C-alpha positions in Angstrom: 57.6 173.0 118.5 57.5 176.4 116.7 60.7 176.0 115.1 60.0 172.6 114.2 56.3 173.6 111.8 58.9 176.5 110.8 61.8 173.7 110.0 59.5 171.8 107.9 57.7 174.9 106.2 61.3 176.0 105.1 62.0 172.3 103.5 58.9 172.5 101.8 59.5 176.2 100.6 62.4 174.9 98.8 60.8 172.9 97.3 58.6 174.0 95.5 60.3 177.0 94.4 63.7 174.9 93.5 60.7 173.0 90.4 59.8 176.8 89.7 62.7 177.3 88.7 63.2 174.8 86.9 60.2 175.2 85.1 62.4 179.2 84.2 65.3 177.3 83.1 63.8 175.2 80.8 61.4 178.1 79.5 65.0 180.6 79.4 66.9 178.2 77.8 68.9 177.8 80.9 71.1 174.6 80.3 74.0 172.8 80.7 74.9 171.5 78.0 77.7 168.3 78.2 80.6 168.5 76.9 84.6 166.4 76.6 84.8 168.1 80.3 81.4 167.3 81.6 80.3 165.4 83.8 76.5 164.4 83.2 75.4 163.3 79.1 72.0 165.1 78.9 71.0 169.4 79.1 69.5 170.0 82.4 69.0 173.7 83.3 70.6 174.8 85.7 70.3 177.8 88.9 67.7 175.6 91.2 70.1 176.7 93.8 68.8 180.1 94.2 65.8 178.0 95.4 68.2 177.4 98.5 69.6 181.6 98.8 66.4 182.8 98.7 64.8 180.1 101.2 67.2 180.3 104.2 68.0 184.8 103.6 64.0 185.1 104.3 63.6 182.5 106.8 66.9 184.0 108.2 65.1 187.2 108.4 61.8 185.3 110.3 64.6 184.1 113.0 66.0 187.6 113.5 62.4 188.5 113.8 60.9 186.6 116.8 64.7 186.8 118.1 65.5 183.2 117.9 69.3 184.7 116.8 70.6 188.4 117.2 71.5 190.9 114.1 75.1 190.7 113.7 75.2 187.0 112.0 72.4 187.9 109.5 73.9 190.6 108.4 77.0 188.9 107.6 75.2 185.8 106.0 72.8 188.1 104.3 75.2 190.9 103.0 77.9 188.9 101.7 75.2 185.7 101.4 72.6 187.1 98.6 76.4 189.5 97.5 77.6 186.6 96.3 75.0 184.3 95.4 73.0 187.6 93.2 77.1 187.2 91.3 76.8 183.8 91.0 73.2 184.3 89.4 74.2 187.1 86.8 77.2 183.8 85.4 74.6 182.0 85.6 72.6 183.7 82.8 75.4 186.1 81.5 78.9 185.4 81.7 81.4 187.6 84.3 84.9 187.5 84.1 86.7 185.6 86.2 89.0 188.3 87.6 85.6 190.1 88.2 84.4 187.6 90.2 86.9 187.4 92.5 86.3 191.2 92.7 83.0 190.5 93.5 84.5 187.9 96.3 86.7 189.2 98.2 84.3 192.2 98.8 81.7 189.8 100.4 84.6 188.7 102.5 85.2 191.8 104.2 81.7 192.6 104.3 81.4 189.3 106.4 84.9 190.9 108.7 83.6 193.9 109.6 80.4 192.1 110.6 81.6 189.0 112.7 84.7 191.3 114.2 87.4 189.1 111.8 88.1 185.9 112.8 88.9 185.0 116.6 91.9 184.1 118.8 92.9 180.6 117.1 93.3 177.0 119.4 96.8 175.5 119.1 98.3 172.8 120.8 96.5 174.6 124.3 97.3 177.8 123.5 95.3 181.2 122.1 96.7 182.8 119.6 95.9 186.4 118.2 96.8 186.7 114.4 95.5 190.3 113.9 95.3 191.4 110.7 97.1 189.0 109.3 94.2 186.5 110.9 92.0 188.8 109.0 93.7 188.7 105.6 93.8 185.1 105.8 90.2 184.3 106.9 89.7 186.4 104.5 91.3 184.3 101.6 89.8 181.7 103.3 86.0 182.4 102.3 86.7 182.9 99.4 88.9 179.5 98.5 85.4 177.9 100.2 83.2 179.5 98.4 84.7 178.0 95.0 86.3 175.3 96.0 82.2 174.2 96.4 81.0 175.5 92.7 84.5 173.5 91.7 83.4 170.3 93.6 80.0 170.4 92.2 80.1 168.1 89.2 78.1 165.3 89.6 74.6 164.6 90.9 74.2 165.5 94.6 78.0 165.5 95.7 77.2 169.3 96.3 74.2 168.8 97.5 75.2 165.6 100.2 78.3 167.9 101.6 76.0 170.5 103.0 73.2 167.5 104.7 76.0 165.9 106.3 78.2 169.0 106.9 75.8 170.8 108.5 74.4 167.8 109.9 77.6 167.6 111.4 77.9 170.4 112.3 74.1 170.6 114.4 76.0 167.7 116.7 78.9 169.6 117.9 76.7 172.8 119.2 74.4 170.0 121.1 77.3 168.6 122.5 79.4 171.8 123.1 78.3 173.5 126.2 79.8 176.9 125.0 77.3 176.8 122.0 73.4 178.5 122.6 70.8 178.6 119.8 73.8 178.6 117.5 72.6 175.6 115.9 70.1 176.7 114.2 71.2 178.1 111.1 72.5 175.0 109.3 69.5 173.9 110.4 67.8 175.9 108.4 70.2 175.6 105.4 70.4 171.6 105.8 66.4 171.7 105.1 66.6 174.5 102.7 69.9 171.8 101.4 66.9 169.1 101.5 64.2 170.5 99.7 66.7 171.7 96.6 67.9 167.7 96.6 64.4 166.2 95.7 65.6 167.9 92.0 68.9 167.1 91.9 69.4 163.2 93.3 69.9 160.1 92.2 69.2 161.9 88.8 69.9 165.4 88.5 67.2 167.2 87.1 68.1 171.0 87.8 71.6 171.9 88.8 73.0 174.8 91.7 74.5 177.1 89.7 76.9 178.8 90.1 74.5 180.8 93.1 73.5 178.5 95.1 77.1 175.9 95.0 78.9 179.5 95.9 76.4 180.8 98.3 76.7 177.5 100.3 80.3 176.9 100.4 80.5 181.1 101.4 78.5 180.3 104.2 80.1 177.3 105.7 82.8 179.3 105.9 81.2 182.1 107.9 79.7 179.1 109.7 82.9 177.5 111.0 84.1 181.4 112.0 80.8 181.6 114.1 81.7 178.7 115.4 85.1 179.9 116.2 83.5 183.0 118.7 81.6 180.4 120.2 84.3 177.9 121.4 88.1 178.4 119.4 88.1 174.5 119.6 85.1 174.4 117.0 87.1 175.8 114.6 88.7 173.7 113.4 86.0 170.8 114.2 84.1 172.7 110.9 86.9 172.4 108.9 87.5 169.2 109.5 83.6 168.3 108.8 84.6 170.4 105.6 87.6 168.1 104.6 86.2 165.5 101.1 85.4 169.0 99.7 88.7 171.0 101.0 91.3 167.7 100.5 90.0 167.5 96.8 90.0 171.0 95.3 92.6 171.9 96.8 95.1 169.4 95.6 93.3 169.4 91.6 94.2 172.7 91.7 97.9 172.4 93.0 98.7 169.7 90.9 97.0 171.8 87.6 98.9 175.1 88.5 102.1 172.9 88.9 101.9 171.2 85.4 101.1 175.1 83.5 97.2 175.0 83.4 94.1 177.1 83.9 93.5 176.2 87.0 89.7 178.4 86.7 89.1 177.1 83.0 86.9 173.6 83.7 87.6 170.1 83.9 87.3 166.9 84.7 90.3 166.6 87.1 89.0 165.9 90.7 89.2 162.9 92.4 85.7 162.5 92.8 85.2 163.1 88.9 87.5 160.2 88.0 86.0 158.4 90.6 83.1 158.1 89.4 84.2 157.7 85.7 85.3 154.7 87.1 82.4 153.3 89.0 80.4 154.2 85.9 77.5 155.4 89.1 77.5 159.7 90.4 74.8 158.3 93.0 78.1 155.9 94.4 80.2 158.3 94.8 78.1 161.2 95.9 76.5 158.7 98.8 80.0 157.7 99.6 81.0 161.4 100.7 77.9 162.1 103.1 79.3 158.5 104.5 82.4 158.9 104.7 81.3 162.9 106.8 79.1 160.8 109.0 81.2 157.9 110.1 84.9 159.5 110.1 84.9 163.3 110.4 82.4 163.4 112.0 83.7 161.9 114.8 87.5 163.4 114.8 85.0 166.8 114.7 83.7 165.6 118.4 87.0 164.5 119.3 88.3 167.7 118.1 85.9 169.6 119.5 85.5 168.7 123.6 88.7 169.3 123.9 90.5 165.6 123.7 92.8 166.3 120.0 94.3 170.1 119.7 92.9 171.4 116.8 96.0 170.6 114.2 96.8 167.3 114.9 93.1 166.7 114.2 92.8 168.2 110.9 95.9 165.9 110.1 94.7 163.0 111.1 91.7 163.8 109.9 92.8 164.7 106.1 95.2 162.3 105.8 92.7 159.1 104.4 91.7 161.5 102.2 94.6 162.9 101.3 95.6 159.0 100.3 91.8 159.0 98.3 92.3 162.1 96.2 96.1 160.5 95.1 95.0 157.1 94.5 91.9 158.6 92.9 94.0 160.9 90.6 92.7 164.3 91.5 94.4 167.1 89.0 96.1 164.6 86.7 95.5 165.2 83.4 93.0 163.8 81.8 93.7 161.6 78.7 
């Protein structure tokens, strides 16, 4: 009962703080002004995602103080998440060159690996694989990529919020069904309510954007969740990767196709599949809701099957991602903008 009131208060705090940050952005003229590469049509304040960051980090500290969660995940999430959010907040106010942002992101990933002990053994075809230092390097790249792809995918009203809500809901279900899990469900629940307070201002029509601070923070935190899940049960890592499928597939295919054409991959563009889809259907709402629906009715069931050991993790990822790859190509992910 106490946790229920705690989560309710966290969601309400996020709602109120987002409204405050929106007024702050308007006063400081921190606006995303539409251009030819934008998916929105009117100047919109940005930086509201800091409400998610602050509520989540303060909530983590409270949970640690009352012994609901141990200190180790708090240090990993608060240290790396707070650092990445700070870099994003500064970038929202004063542009930071891409190479310095990337360096900061990798330093945050290293911090995570230090505190959670790196990447745990990986389950593959019934075998447990120890990847050693190679695994740590791959995991750092994985975290940095999730951080940045979440930023790339935050381009239409509500899509990043709905992705976070549905992925966290899926993660909670996985933990509740896992006999190896204890109170791990508490952390995705805290992120879920933190985003829920923000989404009122961001969907169906965005009155404030997350900004780099919010989107990068969520991407990193979801990545950390997936690694922590692997320490609970190696099968759960692939399940979390499955839940993240829409953003991973769209962002990765778009990036690869742009690189192959020799385009500057970190420049702003409108060539993600979700952006083409929103223009085709003339609606941000339909596309963002479709993301949540696919997460819950397709990716979550496959993730459960993998988590229960009924399907190998790698095969589960291939099964889950195959229709997503088709959808991405169908909606021209990474195709040259005309």
